[in-house]
C-alpha positions in Angstrom: 15.3 -9.5 -8.9 19.0 -9.2 -9.8 19.8 -5.9 -11.5 23.1 -4.5 -12.6 23.7 -2.6 -9.3 21.4 -4.1 -6.7 19.1 -6.9 -5.6 15.4 -6.3 -4.9 13.3 -8.5 -2.6 9.6 -8.4 -1.7 8.6 -10.0 1.6 5.4 -10.1 3.6 5.5 -8.4 7.0 3.0 -9.8 9.6 0.5 -7.4 11.1 -3.3 -7.6 11.2 -2.7 -9.2 7.8 0.5 -9.7 5.8 1.8 -6.5 4.2 4.2 -6.3 1.3 7.6 -4.6 1.8 10.2 -3.9 -0.9 13.8 -3.9 0.2 16.9 -3.4 -2.0 20.4 -4.6 -1.2 23.8 -3.7 -2.7 25.8 -6.5 -4.3 27.7 -6.6 -1.0 24.5 -7.4 0.9 24.1 -3.9 2.5 20.5 -2.5 2.7 20.1 0.4 0.3 16.4 1.1 0.8 13.2 -0.4 2.4 9.6 0.7 1.9 6.2 -0.6 2.9 4.2 -1.0 -0.4 0.8 -0.4 1.3 -0.7 2.9 0.2 -2.4 3.2 3.6 -3.3 -0.1 5.4 -6.4 -1.0 7.2 -7.7 -2.4 10.4 -11.3 -3.5 11.3 -13.6 -0.7 11.9 -17.3 0.0 12.2 -19.0 -0.4 8.8 -16.0 -1.8 6.9 -17.2 -4.4 4.4 -14.1 -5.2 2.3 -10.5 -4.2 2.0 -8.0 -5.0 -0.8 -4.4 -4.3 -1.6 -3.0 -4.0 -5.1 0.6 -3.3 -6.0 2.4 -3.5 -9.4 6.1 -3.2 -10.0 6.8 -2.9 -13.7 9.9 -4.2 -15.5 11.3 -0.6 -15.5 10.9 -0.5 -11.6 8.0 2.0 -11.6 5.6 1.2 -8.8 1.8 1.8 -8.3 0.2 0.7 -5.1 -3.5 1.1 -4.2 -5.6 0.1 -1.2 -9.4 0.0 -1.6 -11.7 0.1 1.5 -15.5 -0.3 0.9 -17.7 0.8 3.8 -21.3 -0.2 4.1 -22.0 2.8 6.3 -20.4 5.4 8.6 -20.9 5.1 12.3 -22.0 7.7 14.8 -20.1 8.4 18.0 -21.9 5.5 19.7 -20.9 3.0 16.9 -24.4 2.9 15.4 -24.8 2.8 11.6 -25.7 6.1 9.8 -28.2 5.4 7.0 -27.3 6.1 3.4 -23.6 6.8 4.3 -21.9 4.0 2.3 -18.6 5.1 0.7 -15.3 3.8 -0.8 -11.8 5.0 -0.2 -9.1 4.5 -2.8 -5.6 5.3 -1.4 -2.8 5.4 -3.9 0.9 6.0 -4.0 3.3 5.8 -6.9 7.1 5.8 -7.3 10.1 4.0 -8.6 13.3 2.2 -7.8 16.1 4.3 -9.2 19.2 2.9 -11.0 21.2 2.7 -7.7 18.4 0.9 -5.8 16.9 3.8 -3.9 13.1 3.4 -3.5 11.2 6.6 -4.0 7.5 6.6 -3.2 5.0 9.5 -3.2 2.9 10.4 -0.2 -0.5 8.6 -0.2 -3.4 10.3 -1.9 -7.0 9.5 -1.1 -10.1 9.5 -3.3 -13.4 9.1 -1.5 -16.4 8.0 -3.5 -20.0 8.0 -2.2 -21.7 4.7 -2.9 
């Protein structure tokens, strides 16, 4: 996006999956700010059923990012499923890009829901 003071670009960084990164540049091409848009990130683990990433950047440059991990069960120290232990994590971070192109994101907060 071209704004009055900076350019903003979202690109996908390769890892276990592709992760969204927001970077802002001055009109002279200098990097102003760069932030990973993942609220937490995920890698395969015992009991993990599904993982999703959602991020929204509004026209006023406010940002809301959430990662959801759905676990069929927790595992004991030997990697064996623990019965009736299903749960969901929702990791969230919010922020904005200020008028000069600086990206400001909160620390990640986690909500755990027993399924």
